[in-house]
DSSP file (Angstrom, degrees, kcal/mol; ACC not computed):
  #  RESIDUE AA STRUCTURE BP1 BP2  ACC     N-H-->O    O-->H-N    N-H-->O    O-->H-N    TCO  KAPPA ALPHA  PHI   PSI    X-CA   Y-CA   Z-CA
    1    1 A M              0   0    0      0, 0.0     2,-0.1     0, 0.0     5,-0.0   0.000 360.0 360.0 360.0 135.0   -4.2    5.2   -4.5
    2    2 A E     >  -     0   0    0      1,-0.1     4,-2.0     4,-0.0     3,-0.3  -0.368 360.0-117.1 -75.6 154.1   -3.9    8.2   -2.1
    3    3 A K  H  > S+     0   0    0      1,-0.2     4,-2.7     2,-0.2     5,-0.2   0.866 111.1  54.0 -59.1 -43.0   -5.0    7.9    1.5
    4    4 A E  H  > S+     0   0    0      1,-0.2     4,-2.3     2,-0.2    -1,-0.2   0.887 109.4  48.8 -61.5 -38.6   -7.8   10.5    1.3
    5    5 A K  H  > S+     0   0    0     -3,-0.3     4,-2.3     2,-0.2    -1,-0.2   0.904 111.2  49.8 -68.1 -40.8   -9.4    8.7   -1.7
    6    6 A I  H  X S+     0   0    0     -4,-2.0     4,-2.5     1,-0.2    -2,-0.2   0.935 111.7  48.8 -61.3 -46.9   -9.2    5.4    0.1
    7    7 A I  H  X S+     0   0    0     -4,-2.7     4,-2.7     1,-0.2    -2,-0.2   0.907 110.8  50.6 -60.4 -43.3  -10.8    6.9    3.2
    8    8 A K  H  X S+     0   0    0     -4,-2.3     4,-2.2     2,-0.2    -1,-0.2   0.909 111.7  47.3 -63.4 -42.8  -13.6    8.5    1.1
    9    9 A E  H  X S+     0   0    0     -4,-2.3     4,-2.4     2,-0.2    -2,-0.2   0.909 113.0  48.4 -65.4 -42.1  -14.4    5.2   -0.6
   10   10 A I  H  X S+     0   0    0     -4,-2.5     4,-2.9     2,-0.2     5,-0.3   0.916 109.4  54.0 -64.3 -42.3  -14.4    3.2    2.7
   11   11 A F  H  X S+     0   0    0     -4,-2.7     4,-2.7    -5,-0.2     5,-0.2   0.948 110.7  45.5 -55.4 -51.2  -16.7    5.9    4.2
   12   12 A K  H  X S+     0   0    0     -4,-2.2     4,-2.3     1,-0.2     5,-0.2   0.923 114.8  47.5 -60.8 -45.6  -19.2    5.5    1.4
   13   13 A K  H  X S+     0   0    0     -4,-2.4     4,-2.3     1,-0.2    -2,-0.2   0.944 115.8  42.6 -62.2 -49.6  -19.2    1.7    1.4
   14   14 A V  H  X S+     0   0    0     -4,-2.9     4,-2.7     2,-0.2     5,-0.2   0.902 112.4  54.9 -66.2 -40.6  -19.5    1.4    5.2
   15   15 A Y  H  X S+     0   0    0     -4,-2.7     4,-2.0    -5,-0.3    -1,-0.2   0.945 113.7  39.9 -56.5 -50.9  -22.2    4.1    5.4
   16   16 A F  H  X S+     0   0    0     -4,-2.3     4,-1.9    -5,-0.2    -1,-0.2   0.833 112.8  56.3 -72.4 -31.5  -24.4    2.4    2.8
   17   17 A D  H  X S+     0   0    0     -4,-2.3     4,-0.8    -5,-0.2    -2,-0.2   0.952 109.9  45.0 -60.8 -48.9  -23.7   -1.1    4.3
   18   18 A L  H ><>S+     0   0    0     -4,-2.7     5,-2.3     1,-0.2     3,-0.7   0.889 112.8  50.8 -64.8 -38.9  -24.9    0.0    7.7
   19   19 A K  H ><5S+     0   0    0     -4,-2.0     3,-1.8    -5,-0.2    -1,-0.2   0.863 102.4  62.6 -63.3 -35.5  -28.0    1.8    6.3
   20   20 A S  H 3<5S+     0   0    0     -4,-1.9    -1,-0.2     1,-0.3    -2,-0.2   0.742 104.8  45.7 -66.5 -22.6  -28.8   -1.4    4.3
   21   21 A I  T <<5S-     0   0    0     -4,-0.8    -1,-0.3    -3,-0.7    -2,-0.2   0.048 124.0-102.8-108.1  25.6  -29.3   -3.4    7.5
   22   22 A N  T < 5 +     0   0    0     -3,-1.8    -3,-0.2     1,-0.2    -2,-0.1   0.773  66.7 152.3  63.2  32.6  -31.4   -0.6    9.1
   23   23 A I      < -     0   0    0     -5,-2.3     2,-2.8    -6,-0.1    -1,-0.2  -0.860  49.0-131.1 -86.3 117.5  -28.8    0.9   11.4
   24   24 A P        +     0   0    0      0, 0.0    63,-0.4     0, 0.0     3,-0.1  -0.286  34.8 178.8 -76.5  63.5  -30.1    4.5   11.6
   25   25 A V        -     0   0    0     -2,-2.8    61,-0.1   -10,-0.2    58,-0.1  -0.367  37.7 -97.5 -61.5 140.3  -26.8    6.2   10.9
   26   26 A S        -     0   0    0     56,-0.4     3,-0.2     1,-0.1    -1,-0.1  -0.221  17.4-148.7 -61.7 148.4  -27.2   10.0   10.8
   27   27 A N  S    S+     0   0    0      1,-0.2     2,-0.9    -3,-0.1    -1,-0.1   0.541  87.1  80.4 -87.7 -10.2  -27.6   11.8    7.5
   28   28 A D        +     0   0    0     57,-0.1    28,-2.6     2,-0.1     2,-0.4  -0.397  62.6 126.6 -98.2  57.1  -25.9   14.8    9.0
   29   29 A I  B     -a   56   0A   0     -2,-0.9    28,-0.2    26,-0.2    26,-0.0  -0.935  67.1-113.6-113.9 134.0  -22.3   13.7    8.6
   30   30 A S        -     0   0    0     26,-3.0    28,-0.3    -2,-0.4    -2,-0.1  -0.498  21.6-142.9 -62.2 126.7  -19.7   15.7    6.9
   31   31 A P  S    S+     0   0    0      0, 0.0     2,-0.7     0, 0.0    -1,-0.2   0.659  81.7  85.9 -69.6 -12.4  -18.8   13.7    3.8
   32   32 A Y        -     0   0    0     27,-0.0     2,-0.6     2,-0.0    26,-0.3  -0.804  67.7-159.7 -91.8 115.7  -15.2   14.8    4.3
   33   33 A V        -     0   0    0     -2,-0.7     2,-0.2   -29,-0.2    26,-0.2  -0.850  15.4-136.6 -96.3 123.5  -13.4   12.4    6.6
   34   34 A K  E     -b   59   0A   0     24,-2.0    26,-2.5    -2,-0.6     2,-0.5  -0.557   4.4-135.7 -82.1 139.5  -10.3   14.0    8.1
   35   35 A L  E     -b   60   0A   0     -2,-0.2     2,-0.2    24,-0.2    26,-0.2  -0.842  29.6-163.6 -89.6 127.3   -7.0   12.1    8.4
   36   36 A S  E     -b   61   0A   0     24,-2.6    26,-2.6    -2,-0.5    27,-0.2  -0.670  29.5-134.0-110.8 166.8   -5.5   12.8   11.8
   37   37 A K        +     0   0    0     -2,-0.2    24,-0.1    24,-0.2    -1,-0.1   0.149  53.4 148.4-100.0  16.4   -2.0   12.3   13.3
   38   38 A A        -     0   0    0      1,-0.1    25,-0.5     4,-0.1    -2,-0.1  -0.224  27.9-172.7 -56.0 138.5   -3.5   10.7   16.4
   39   39 A K  S    S+     0   0    0     23,-0.1    -1,-0.1    22,-0.1     3,-0.1   0.635  78.2  42.8-106.9 -20.0   -1.2    8.1   17.9
   40   40 A R  S    S+     0   0    0      1,-0.1     2,-0.3     2,-0.0    -2,-0.1   0.447 111.9  45.9-111.7  -1.4   -3.4    6.6   20.7
   41   41 A K        -     0   0    0      1,-0.1    22,-0.2    72,-0.0    -1,-0.1  -0.992  62.2-145.6-141.2 150.7   -6.7    6.3   19.0
   42   42 A W  S    S-     0   0    0     -2,-0.3    19,-3.2     1,-0.2     2,-0.3   0.814  78.3 -13.0 -84.4 -32.5   -7.8    4.9   15.6
   43   43 A G  E     -C   60   0A   0     17,-0.3     2,-0.3    -8,-0.1    17,-0.2  -0.971  55.6-151.9-159.5 170.0  -10.7    7.3   14.9
   44   44 A S  E     -C   59   0A   0     15,-2.4    15,-2.5    -2,-0.3     2,-0.5  -0.993   6.8-151.5-150.6 153.9  -13.0    9.9   16.4
   45   45 A C  E     -C   58   0A   0     -2,-0.3     2,-0.4    13,-0.2    13,-0.2  -0.992  17.7-168.8-126.5 121.0  -16.5   11.2   15.9
   46   46 A R  E     -C   57   0A   0     11,-3.1    11,-2.8    -2,-0.5     2,-0.5  -0.893   8.3-149.8-113.2 140.4  -17.1   14.8   16.9
   47   47 A M  E     -C   56   0A   0     -2,-0.4     2,-0.4     9,-0.2     9,-0.2  -0.918  11.3-171.7-112.4 134.9  -20.5   16.4   17.1
   48   48 A S  E     -C   55   0A   0      7,-2.9     7,-2.3    -2,-0.5     2,-0.6  -0.984   9.6-156.6-125.3 135.1  -21.1   20.0   16.5
   49   49 A K  E     +C   54   0A   0     -2,-0.4     2,-0.4     5,-0.2     5,-0.2  -0.933  23.4 162.8-114.4 111.9  -24.4   21.9   17.1
   50   50 A R  E >   -C   53   0A   0      3,-2.2     3,-2.2    -2,-0.6    -2,-0.1  -0.994  67.2  -7.3-129.7 133.8  -24.8   25.0   15.1
   51   51 A L  T 3  S-     0   0    0     -2,-0.4    -1,-0.1     1,-0.3     3,-0.1   0.828 128.1 -56.6  53.2  36.5  -28.0   26.9   14.4
   52   52 A G  T 3  S+     0   0    0      1,-0.2     2,-0.4    -3,-0.0    -1,-0.3   0.410 115.6 109.1  81.9  -3.9  -30.0   24.1   16.1
   53   53 A D  E <   - C   0  50A   0     -3,-2.2    -3,-2.2     2,-0.0     2,-0.4  -0.852  61.3-137.4-108.5 143.1  -28.7   21.4   13.8
   54   54 A Y  E     - C   0  49A   0     -2,-0.4     2,-0.4    -5,-0.2    -5,-0.2  -0.777  21.3-176.9 -93.8 141.0  -26.3   18.6   14.7
   55   55 A R  E     - C   0  48A   0     -7,-2.3    -7,-2.9    -2,-0.4     2,-0.4  -0.998  13.6-144.8-137.5 139.4  -23.5   17.7   12.4
   56   56 A F  E     -aC  29  47A   0    -28,-2.6   -26,-3.0    -2,-0.4     2,-0.4  -0.831   7.8-164.2-107.6 143.0  -20.9   14.9   12.8
   57   57 A Y  E     - C   0  46A   0    -11,-2.8   -11,-3.1    -2,-0.4     2,-0.4  -0.994   8.1-161.2-127.3 125.7  -17.3   15.0   11.8
   58   58 A I  E     - C   0  45A   0     -2,-0.4   -24,-2.0   -26,-0.3     2,-0.4  -0.859   6.9-174.6-110.0 139.5  -15.3   11.8   11.6
   59   59 A S  E     -bC  34  44A   0    -15,-2.5   -15,-2.4    -2,-0.4     2,-0.4  -0.985   7.4-159.2-131.5 147.9  -11.5   11.5   11.6
   60   60 A I  E     -bC  35  43A   0    -26,-2.5   -24,-2.6    -2,-0.4   -17,-0.3  -0.977  25.5-114.6-125.4 135.7   -9.3    8.5   11.1
   61   61 A S  E >   -b   36   0A   0    -19,-3.2     3,-1.6    -2,-0.4     4,-0.3  -0.446  13.0-134.8 -71.6 139.6   -5.7    8.2   12.2
   62   62 A E  G >  S+     0   0    0    -26,-2.6     3,-1.6     1,-0.3     4,-0.2   0.744 101.5  75.8 -62.4 -22.6   -3.0    7.8    9.6
   63   63 A N  G >  S+     0   0    0    -25,-0.5     3,-1.7     1,-0.3     4,-0.3   0.722  77.3  74.5 -63.4 -20.0   -1.6    5.1   11.7
   64   64 A C  G X  S+     0   0    0     -3,-1.6     3,-1.3     1,-0.3    -1,-0.3   0.820  85.6  64.4 -60.5 -29.6   -4.4    2.8   10.5
   65   65 A F  G <  S+     0   0    0     -3,-1.6    -1,-0.3    -4,-0.3     5,-0.2   0.606  90.8  65.7 -71.7 -10.3   -2.5    2.6    7.2
   66   66 A K  G <  S+     0   0    0     -3,-1.7    -1,-0.3    -4,-0.2    -2,-0.2   0.626  78.5 102.6 -84.1 -14.2    0.3    0.8    9.0
   67   67 A E  S X  S-     0   0    0     -3,-1.3     3,-0.9    -4,-0.3     4,-0.1  -0.411  81.8-122.1 -69.7 146.0   -1.8   -2.2    9.8
   68   68 A P  T 3  S+     0   0    0      0, 0.0     2,-0.7     0, 0.0     3,-0.2   0.924 112.0  31.0 -56.0 -49.5   -1.3   -5.3    7.5
   69   69 A D  T 3> S+     0   0    0      1,-0.2     4,-2.2     2,-0.1     3,-0.3  -0.589  79.0 162.5-106.1  68.2   -4.9   -5.4    6.3
   70   70 A Y  H <>  +     0   0    0     -3,-0.9     4,-3.0    -2,-0.7     5,-0.3   0.780  65.5  60.7 -64.9 -28.9   -5.5   -1.7    6.6
   71   71 A I  H  > S+     0   0    0      2,-0.2     4,-2.2     1,-0.2    -1,-0.2   0.955 111.7  38.9 -62.6 -48.8   -8.6   -1.7    4.4
   72   72 A Q  H  > S+     0   0    0     -3,-0.3     4,-2.5     2,-0.2    -2,-0.2   0.897 116.1  52.9 -67.2 -39.8  -10.5   -4.0    6.7
   73   73 A F  H  X S+     0   0    0     -4,-2.2     4,-2.1     1,-0.2    -2,-0.2   0.929 112.2  43.9 -61.6 -46.4   -9.0   -2.3    9.8
   74   74 A I  H  X S+     0   0    0     -4,-3.0     4,-3.0     2,-0.2    -1,-0.2   0.873 111.3  55.3 -67.2 -37.3  -10.1    1.2    8.6
   75   75 A S  H  X S+     0   0    0     -4,-2.2     4,-2.4    -5,-0.3    -2,-0.2   0.917 109.2  46.8 -61.4 -43.4  -13.6   -0.3    7.6
   76   76 A N  H  X S+     0   0    0     -4,-2.5     4,-2.1     2,-0.2    -2,-0.2   0.910 113.8  47.9 -64.3 -42.0  -14.0   -1.6   11.1
   77   77 A T  H  X S+     0   0    0     -4,-2.1     4,-2.4     2,-0.2    -2,-0.2   0.906 111.6  50.6 -64.1 -42.0  -12.9    1.8   12.6
   78   78 A M  H  X S+     0   0    0     -4,-3.0     4,-2.7     2,-0.2    -2,-0.2   0.906 108.5  51.7 -63.8 -42.1  -15.2    3.6   10.2
   79   79 A A  H  X S+     0   0    0     -4,-2.4     4,-2.2     2,-0.2    -1,-0.2   0.918 109.3  51.7 -60.1 -43.0  -18.2    1.4   11.2
   80   80 A H  H  X S+     0   0    0     -4,-2.1     4,-1.2     1,-0.2    -2,-0.2   0.946 112.8  43.9 -56.8 -51.0  -17.4    2.2   14.9
   81   81 A E  H  < S+     0   0    0     -4,-2.4     4,-0.5     1,-0.2    -2,-0.2   0.869 111.7  53.2 -67.3 -36.6  -17.4    5.9   14.3
   82   82 A L  H >< S+     0   0    0     -4,-2.7     3,-1.3     1,-0.2   -56,-0.4   0.864 103.3  57.1 -67.2 -35.2  -20.5    5.8   12.1
   83   83 A I  H >< S+     0   0    0     -4,-2.2     3,-1.6     1,-0.3    -1,-0.2   0.837  96.6  64.9 -64.0 -30.5  -22.5    4.0   14.8
   84   84 A H  T 3< S+     0   0    0     -4,-1.2     5,-0.3     1,-0.3    -1,-0.3   0.746  92.7  63.2 -62.2 -21.5  -21.6    6.9   17.1
   85   85 A T  T <  S+     0   0    0     -3,-1.3    -1,-0.3    -4,-0.5     2,-0.2   0.586  79.7 102.3 -81.1  -9.1  -23.8    9.1   14.8
   86   86 A V  S X  S-     0   0    0     -3,-1.6     3,-2.3    -4,-0.3   -61,-0.1  -0.544  91.9 -95.2 -72.8 138.1  -26.9    7.1   15.7
   87   87 A R  T 3  S+     0   0    0    -63,-0.4    -1,-0.1     1,-0.3    -2,-0.1  -0.325 112.1  14.8 -56.3 127.6  -29.1    8.9   18.2
   88   88 A G  T 3  S+     0   0    0     -4,-0.1     8,-0.3    -3,-0.1    -1,-0.3   0.511 105.4  93.2  85.8   6.1  -28.3    7.6   21.7
   89   89 A C    <   +     0   0    0     -3,-2.3    -3,-0.2    -5,-0.3    -2,-0.1   0.072  38.2 113.5-118.0  23.3  -25.0    6.0   20.6
   90   90 A F  S    S+     0   0    0     -5,-0.1     2,-0.2    -4,-0.1    -1,-0.1   0.191  83.2  43.1 -82.6  22.0  -22.5    8.8   21.3
   91   91 A N  S    S-     0   0    0     -3,-0.1     0, 0.0     2,-0.0     0, 0.0  -0.728  99.4 -99.6-141.3-169.6  -21.1    6.5   24.0
   92   92 A H  S    S+     0   0    0     -2,-0.2    -3,-0.1     4,-0.1    20,-0.1  -0.103  74.2 132.8-110.7  34.8  -20.3    2.8   24.2
   93   93 A G  S  > S-     0   0    0     -5,-0.2     4,-2.5     3,-0.1     5,-0.2   0.152  76.2 -73.5 -74.7-167.3  -23.5    1.8   26.0
   94   94 A A  H  > S+     0   0    0      1,-0.2     4,-2.3     2,-0.2     5,-0.1   0.860 130.2  51.7 -60.9 -40.3  -26.0   -1.0   25.4
   95   95 A K  H  > S+     0   0    0     -7,-0.2     4,-2.0     2,-0.2    -1,-0.2   0.931 111.1  47.7 -64.9 -44.6  -27.5    0.7   22.3
   96   96 A F  H  > S+     0   0    0     -8,-0.3     4,-2.1     1,-0.2    -2,-0.2   0.936 112.0  50.6 -58.5 -47.2  -24.1    1.1   20.7
   97   97 A Q  H  X S+     0   0    0     -4,-2.5     4,-2.1     1,-0.2    -1,-0.2   0.866 106.8  55.1 -61.3 -37.4  -23.2   -2.5   21.6
   98   98 A G  H  X S+     0   0    0     -4,-2.3     4,-1.9     1,-0.2    -1,-0.2   0.917 110.3  44.5 -62.3 -44.0  -26.4   -3.7   20.0
   99   99 A Y  H  X S+     0   0    0     -4,-2.0     4,-2.4     2,-0.2    -1,-0.2   0.826 109.1  57.8 -70.3 -30.3  -25.6   -2.0   16.7
  100  100 A A  H  X S+     0   0    0     -4,-2.1     4,-1.0     2,-0.2    10,-0.4   0.912 107.6  47.2 -63.9 -41.8  -22.1   -3.2   16.9
  101  101 A V  H  < S+     0   0    0     -4,-2.1     4,-0.5     1,-0.2     3,-0.4   0.902 111.5  51.1 -64.4 -41.0  -23.4   -6.8   17.0
  102  102 A K  H >< S+     0   0    0     -4,-1.9     3,-1.4     1,-0.2     4,-0.3   0.883 105.4  55.7 -64.6 -38.0  -25.7   -6.0   14.1
  103  103 A A  H ><>S+     0   0    0     -4,-2.4     5,-1.6     1,-0.3     3,-1.5   0.768  93.7  70.3 -65.8 -24.5  -22.8   -4.6   12.1
  104  104 A A  G ><5S+     0   0    0     -4,-1.0     3,-1.5    -3,-0.4    -1,-0.3   0.755  82.3  72.5 -64.2 -23.1  -21.0   -8.0   12.6
  105  105 A E  G < 5S+     0   0    0     -3,-1.4    -1,-0.3    -4,-0.5    -2,-0.2   0.809 100.3  45.6 -58.6 -29.2  -23.7   -9.5   10.2
  106  106 A L  G < 5S-     0   0    0     -3,-1.5    -1,-0.3    -4,-0.3    -2,-0.2   0.379 128.9 -97.9 -95.7   2.9  -21.8   -7.7    7.4
  107  107 A G  T < 5S+     0   0    0     -3,-1.5     2,-0.3     1,-0.3    -3,-0.2   0.521  77.3 139.4  95.4   5.6  -18.4   -8.8    8.6
  108  108 A Y      < -     0   0    0     -5,-1.6     2,-0.8    -8,-0.1    -1,-0.3  -0.663  43.0-149.9 -84.5 138.6  -17.5   -5.6   10.6
  109  109 A T        -     0   0    0     -2,-0.3     2,-0.8   -36,-0.0   -29,-0.1  -0.898  16.3-172.9-107.3 101.9  -15.7   -6.0   13.9
  110  110 A V        +     0   0    0     -2,-0.8     2,-0.3   -10,-0.4    -6,-0.1  -0.850  12.0 169.4-102.4 106.4  -16.8   -3.0   16.0
  111  111 A N        -     0   0    0     -2,-0.8     3,-0.1     1,-0.1    -2,-0.0  -0.723  39.2-140.2-110.1 161.1  -14.8   -2.9   19.2
  112  112 A T  S    S+     0   0    0     -2,-0.3     2,-0.3     1,-0.2    -1,-0.1   0.647  95.0  27.5 -93.2 -18.2  -14.6   -0.2   21.9
  113  113 A T  S    S+     0   0    0    -72,-0.0     2,-0.3     2,-0.0    -1,-0.2  -0.987  70.5 176.4-137.2 150.1  -10.9   -0.9   22.3
  114  114 A S        -     0   0    0     -2,-0.3     2,-0.3    -3,-0.1   -72,-0.1  -0.989  16.3-146.7-154.2 141.9   -8.4   -2.3   19.8
  115  115 A K        -     0   0    0     -2,-0.3     2,-0.1     1,-0.0     4,-0.1  -0.818  29.5-106.2-109.3 152.1   -4.7   -3.0   19.7
  116  116 A S        -     0   0    0     -2,-0.3     4,-0.1     2,-0.2   -52,-0.0  -0.447  14.2-139.6 -71.1 145.8   -2.4   -2.7   16.8
  117  117 A S  S    S+     0   0    0      1,-0.1     2,-1.0    -2,-0.1    -1,-0.1   0.596  92.3  80.1 -80.4 -10.0   -1.2   -5.9   15.2
  118  118 A I  S    S-     0   0    0      2,-0.0     2,-0.3     0, 0.0    -2,-0.2  -0.827  79.8-153.2 -97.0  98.6    2.2   -4.2   14.9
  119  119 A E        -     0   0    0     -2,-1.0     2,-0.3    -4,-0.1    -2,-0.1  -0.541   3.7-145.3 -78.3 134.2    3.6   -4.6   18.4
  120  120 A K        -     0   0    0     -2,-0.3     2,-0.1    -4,-0.1    -1,-0.0  -0.759  12.3-128.1 -98.3 144.7    6.1   -1.9   19.4
  121  121 A N     >  -     0   0    0     -2,-0.3     4,-2.2     1,-0.1     3,-0.2  -0.397  31.6 -99.6 -84.5 170.0    9.1   -2.7   21.6
  122  122 A A  H  > S+     0   0    0      1,-0.2     4,-2.6     2,-0.2     5,-0.2   0.843 121.3  54.9 -60.0 -37.2    9.8   -0.7   24.8
  123  123 A D  H  > S+     0   0    0      2,-0.2     4,-2.6     1,-0.2    -1,-0.2   0.916 108.6  48.1 -64.3 -42.9   12.5    1.4   23.1
  124  124 A D  H  > S+     0   0    0      2,-0.2     4,-2.4    -3,-0.2     5,-0.2   0.927 113.1  48.0 -62.5 -44.8   10.1    2.5   20.3
  125  125 A K  H  X S+     0   0    0     -4,-2.2     4,-2.1     1,-0.2    -2,-0.2   0.920 112.4  49.3 -61.3 -43.4    7.5    3.5   22.9
  126  126 A F  H  < S+     0   0    0     -4,-2.6    -2,-0.2     1,-0.2    -1,-0.2   0.920 113.6  45.7 -62.4 -44.7   10.0    5.4   24.9
  127  127 A N  H  < S+     0   0    0     -4,-2.6    -1,-0.2     1,-0.2    -2,-0.2   0.858 115.0  46.6 -68.9 -35.9   11.3    7.3   21.9
  128  128 A E  H  < S+     0   0    0     -4,-2.4    -1,-0.2    -5,-0.2    -2,-0.2   0.848  96.6  85.8 -75.4 -34.8    7.9    8.1   20.5
  129  129 A A     <  -     0   0    0     -4,-2.1    16,-0.2    -5,-0.2     3,-0.1  -0.382  62.3-154.7 -73.3 143.9    6.4    9.3   23.9
  130  130 A K  S    S+     0   0    0     14,-1.1     2,-0.4     1,-0.2    15,-0.2   0.805  85.9  31.4 -80.9 -33.0    6.8   12.9   25.0
  131  131 A H  E     -D  144   0B   0     13,-2.9    13,-3.1    15,-0.1     2,-0.4  -0.988  66.6-168.6-130.1 134.8    6.4   11.9   28.7
  132  132 A V  E     -D  143   0B   0     -2,-0.4    37,-2.9    11,-0.2    38,-1.3  -0.990   5.5-169.6-126.3 127.3    7.3    8.6   30.4
  133  133 A L  E     -DE 142 168B   0      9,-3.0     9,-2.9    -2,-0.4     2,-0.4  -0.896   2.3-163.9-114.6 144.9    6.2    7.7   33.9
  134  134 A R  E     -DE 141 167B   0     33,-2.7    33,-2.4    -2,-0.4     2,-0.3  -0.988  23.3-118.9-130.4 138.8    7.5    4.8   35.9
  135  135 A C  E  >  - E   0 166B   0      5,-2.3     4,-1.0    -2,-0.4    31,-0.2  -0.588  14.8-149.1 -73.2 131.2    6.0    3.2   39.1
  136  136 A R  T  4 S+     0   0    0     29,-2.9    -1,-0.1    -2,-0.3    30,-0.1   0.721  94.1  44.0 -71.5 -20.9    8.4    3.5   42.0
  137  137 A N  T  4 S+     0   0    0     28,-0.5    -1,-0.1     3,-0.1    29,-0.1   0.939 131.5   9.8 -90.9 -56.8    7.0    0.3   43.4
  138  138 A C  T  4 S-     0   0    0      2,-0.1    -2,-0.1     0, 0.0    -1,-0.0   0.554  91.7-120.4-107.8  -9.7    6.7   -2.3   40.6
  139  139 A G     <  +     0   0    0     -4,-1.0    -3,-0.1     1,-0.2    27,-0.0   0.498  50.3 163.1  85.3   2.8    8.5   -0.5   37.7
  140  140 A E        -     0   0    0     -6,-0.1    -5,-2.3     1,-0.1     2,-0.4  -0.297  30.5-137.1 -56.4 137.5    5.5   -0.4   35.3
  141  141 A M  E     -D  134   0B   0     -7,-0.2     2,-0.4    -9,-0.0    -7,-0.2  -0.804  15.6-164.9-104.9 142.0    6.0    2.1   32.5
  142  142 A Y  E     -D  133   0B   0     -9,-2.9    -9,-3.0    -2,-0.4     2,-0.5  -0.993   6.1-158.2-126.8 124.1    3.4    4.5   31.2
  143  143 A Y  E     +D  132   0B   0     -2,-0.4     2,-0.4   -11,-0.2   -11,-0.2  -0.898  15.7 178.2-107.6 126.0    4.0    6.3   27.9
  144  144 A R  E     -D  131   0B   0    -13,-3.1   -13,-2.9    -2,-0.5   -14,-1.1  -0.959  30.7-159.5-130.9 145.3    2.1    9.6   27.3
  145  145 A F  S    S+     0   0    0     -2,-0.4     2,-0.3     1,-0.3    -1,-0.1   0.655  86.5   7.6 -93.4 -20.2    2.0   12.0   24.4
  146  146 A R        -     0   0    0    -15,-0.1    -1,-0.3   -16,-0.0   -15,-0.1  -0.985  64.2-151.2-155.3 157.5    0.6   14.8   26.6
  147  147 A L        -     0   0    0     -2,-0.3    -3,-0.0    -3,-0.1     7,-0.0  -0.916  35.7 -92.8-125.2 152.8   -0.1   15.4   30.3
  148  148 A P        -     0   0    0      0, 0.0     5,-0.2     0, 0.0    -1,-0.0  -0.257  34.8-120.3 -59.1 155.6   -2.7   17.6   31.9
  149  149 A K  S    S+     0   0    0      4,-0.1     4,-0.0     3,-0.1     3,-0.0   0.554  75.5 120.8 -78.7  -6.8   -1.5   21.1   32.7
  150  150 A T    >   -     0   0    0      1,-0.2     3,-1.6     2,-0.1     4,-0.2  -0.412  63.4-140.4 -58.2 122.8   -2.3   20.6   36.4
  151  151 A P  T 3  S+     0   0    0      0, 0.0     3,-0.3     0, 0.0    -1,-0.2   0.846  97.8  40.8 -60.0 -36.5    1.1   21.1   38.1
  152  152 A D  T 3> S+     0   0    0      1,-0.2     4,-0.9     2,-0.1     3,-0.4   0.053  77.8 121.1-101.5  27.3    0.7   18.3   40.7
  153  153 A Y  H X> S+     0   0    0     -3,-1.6     3,-1.1     1,-0.2     4,-1.1   0.905  72.3  52.0 -55.5 -47.7   -0.9   15.8   38.3
  154  154 A I  H 34 S+     0   0    0     -3,-0.3    12,-0.5     1,-0.3     3,-0.3   0.826 106.0  55.4 -63.9 -31.9    1.8   13.2   38.7
  155  155 A D  H 34 S+     0   0    0     -3,-0.4    -1,-0.3     1,-0.2    -2,-0.2   0.746 107.5  51.0 -70.4 -22.7    1.5   13.3   42.5
  156  156 A K  H << S+     0   0    0     -3,-1.1     2,-0.2    -4,-0.9    -1,-0.2   0.685  99.0  73.6 -90.4 -19.7   -2.3   12.6   42.2
  157  157 A I     <  -     0   0    0     -4,-1.1     9,-0.6    -3,-0.3     2,-0.3  -0.594  61.5-160.6 -98.8 159.0   -2.2    9.5   40.0
  158  158 A V  B     -F  165   0C   0     -2,-0.2     7,-0.2     7,-0.1     2,-0.1  -0.877  32.6 -80.8-132.8 164.7   -1.1    6.0   40.9
  159  159 A C     >  -     0   0    0      5,-2.7     4,-1.4    -2,-0.3     7,-0.0  -0.399  29.9-142.3 -64.1 136.2    0.0    2.8   39.1
  160  160 A G  T  4 S+     0   0    0      1,-0.2    -1,-0.1     2,-0.2    -2,-0.0   0.664  97.9  47.1 -74.7 -16.5   -2.8    0.8   37.7
  161  161 A R  T  4 S+     0   0    0      3,-0.1    -1,-0.2     1,-0.0    -2,-0.0   0.888 134.2   3.4 -91.5 -46.5   -1.1   -2.5   38.6
  162  162 A C  T  4 S-     0   0    0      2,-0.1    -2,-0.2   -22,-0.0    -3,-0.0   0.413  89.4-117.9-125.2   0.3    0.0   -2.0   42.2
  163  163 A R     <  +     0   0    0     -4,-1.4    -3,-0.1     1,-0.2     2,-0.0   0.663  64.3 148.5  69.1  17.1   -1.4    1.5   43.2
  164  164 A G        -     0   0    0      1,-0.1    -5,-2.7    -6,-0.1    -1,-0.2  -0.279  54.4 -87.2 -77.9 167.9    2.2    2.7   43.8
  165  165 A K  B     -F  158   0C   0     -7,-0.2   -29,-2.9   -30,-0.1   -28,-0.5  -0.436  41.2-136.5 -73.4 147.7    3.4    6.3   43.2
  166  166 A L  E     -E  135   0B   0     -9,-0.6     2,-0.4   -12,-0.5   -31,-0.2  -0.776  13.3-162.0-106.1 151.9    4.6    7.3   39.8
  167  167 A E  E     -E  134   0B   0    -33,-2.4   -33,-2.7    -2,-0.3     2,-0.5  -0.981  22.7-120.1-130.2 146.2    7.7    9.4   38.8
  168  168 A K  E     +E  133   0B   0     -2,-0.4   -35,-0.2   -35,-0.2   -37,-0.0  -0.735  31.3 170.9 -86.5 124.6    8.4   11.2   35.6
  169  169 A I              0   0    0    -37,-2.9   -36,-0.2    -2,-0.5    -1,-0.1   0.520 360.0 360.0-110.1  -9.1   11.6    9.9   33.9
  170  170 A K              0   0    0    -38,-1.3   -37,-0.1     0, 0.0    -2,-0.1   0.283 360.0 360.0-148.0 360.0   11.2   11.7   30.6
């Protein structure tokens, strides 16, 4: 089965599941869910306001298909993104968390952060990242796919572990 078809079926199922337990998911969602090449996030929900109407656009990373139980993983990600379409839930605040708990009644695990079950080693991370930063003090490594365009960005940030200065090594 092709990925777009799987995503479309999961979207429909999760959408109607959430509606069935009275989670007020928006009706103004584009039925086409985009597959993205995002490497650092599983999904996203974007809101567009045109002509006074709000419309939501959801995208799911192709990397979700690498997970062992990708159907459940994508379903959980889809539930997360659909909850963002509820009025007042375009963040991860208390209202969002309340609906996440309610979605658990149906077996969905809606988290605000999630790690892949496929752990990458340091060499893979180094090779995949466009930019690699290392703490001069403790040696902690930071892998980034893009950096802000601010010329002195690296001078302004510090290590999250020891507050030391970072240097770009790649």
